[in-house]
C-alpha positions as CSV (number, residue, x, y, z in Angstrom):
1,M,2.6,14.8,1.8
2,N,1.6,13.3,-1.5
3,D,4.0,12.1,-4.2
4,K,2.9,14.5,-6.9
5,Y,5.3,16.7,-8.7
6,V,4.9,20.2,-7.2
7,R,5.6,23.3,-9.2
8,I,6.2,26.9,-8.1
9,C,7.2,29.9,-10.1
10,A,8.0,33.4,-8.9
11,Y,8.3,36.7,-10.6
12,T,9.8,39.8,-9.0
13,V,8.7,43.2,-10.2
14,N,9.4,46.8,-9.1
15,Y,6.2,48.4,-8.2
16,G,5.3,50.8,-5.3
17,E,4.5,50.0,-1.8
18,E,0.9,51.0,-2.3
19,E,0.5,47.7,-4.2
20,P,0.3,44.3,-2.4
21,L,3.5,42.6,-1.3
22,A,2.6,39.6,-3.4
23,S,-0.2,38.3,-5.6
24,V,-0.3,34.5,-5.4
25,R,-2.2,32.0,-7.6
26,F,-2.9,28.6,-6.1
27,T,-3.9,25.8,-8.4
28,S,-5.3,22.5,-7.3
29,I,-4.7,19.6,-9.7
30,G,-6.8,16.4,-9.5
31,E,-5.6,12.8,-9.7
32,D,-6.6,12.9,-13.3
33,G,-4.2,15.8,-14.0
34,K,-7.0,18.3,-14.6
35,V,-7.4,21.6,-12.7
36,N,-9.8,21.3,-9.8
37,A,-9.7,24.9,-8.6
38,V,-7.7,28.1,-8.9
39,E,-7.6,30.9,-6.3
40,Q,-5.7,34.1,-6.4
41,V,-4.9,36.0,-3.2
42,H,-3.2,39.4,-2.6
43,Y,-0.9,39.6,0.4
44,W,0.2,42.6,2.3
45,N,1.9,40.7,5.2
46,E,5.1,38.7,4.4
47,Q,4.8,36.1,7.2
48,Y,1.1,35.5,6.4
49,C,2.0,35.0,2.7
50,N,4.9,32.7,3.5
51,G,2.8,30.5,5.7
52,H,0.1,30.1,3.1
53,I,2.6,29.2,0.4
54,E,4.3,26.6,2.6
55,N,1.0,25.0,3.5
56,A,-0.1,24.9,-0.1
57,L,3.2,23.3,-1.2
58,A,2.9,20.7,1.5
59,S,-0.7,20.0,0.2
60,G,0.5,19.6,-3.4
61,F,-0.8,22.8,-5.0
62,E,0.9,24.5,-7.9
63,I,1.9,28.1,-7.1
64,C,2.7,31.1,-9.1
65,L,3.5,34.4,-7.4
66,I,4.3,37.9,-8.4
67,T,6.1,39.9,-5.7
68,R,7.9,43.2,-5.0
69,L,10.4,41.5,-2.7
70,N,13.9,41.7,-4.0
71,K,15.4,38.9,-6.0
72,R,17.9,37.9,-3.4
73,I,15.2,37.3,-0.8
74,M,13.1,35.3,-3.3
75,R,16.0,33.1,-4.3
76,K,16.5,32.2,-0.7
77,R,12.8,31.5,-0.2
78,M,12.6,29.3,-3.4
79,K,15.4,27.2,-2.0
80,E,13.6,26.8,1.3
81,W,10.3,26.0,-0.4
82,S,11.8,23.5,-2.8
83,K,12.6,21.3,0.2
84,I,8.9,21.0,1.2
């Protein structure tokens, strides 16, 4: 794991189950502090989404996600992810 400051933000919204479980934006920041790449992925499976977020955090990506998971679940996840 690198020593960079890792950032994550999460927004919970109430929208129907016909929409993705989460929409996640992964941002890669270079050594010079500039953005190298941005990718946005829509997830329908909770375990798959969590695995990608954990791997991205361990790799030093910045993450922003919008999800329909309830706030209580997201608070718990954010605590877990902040330890990575």
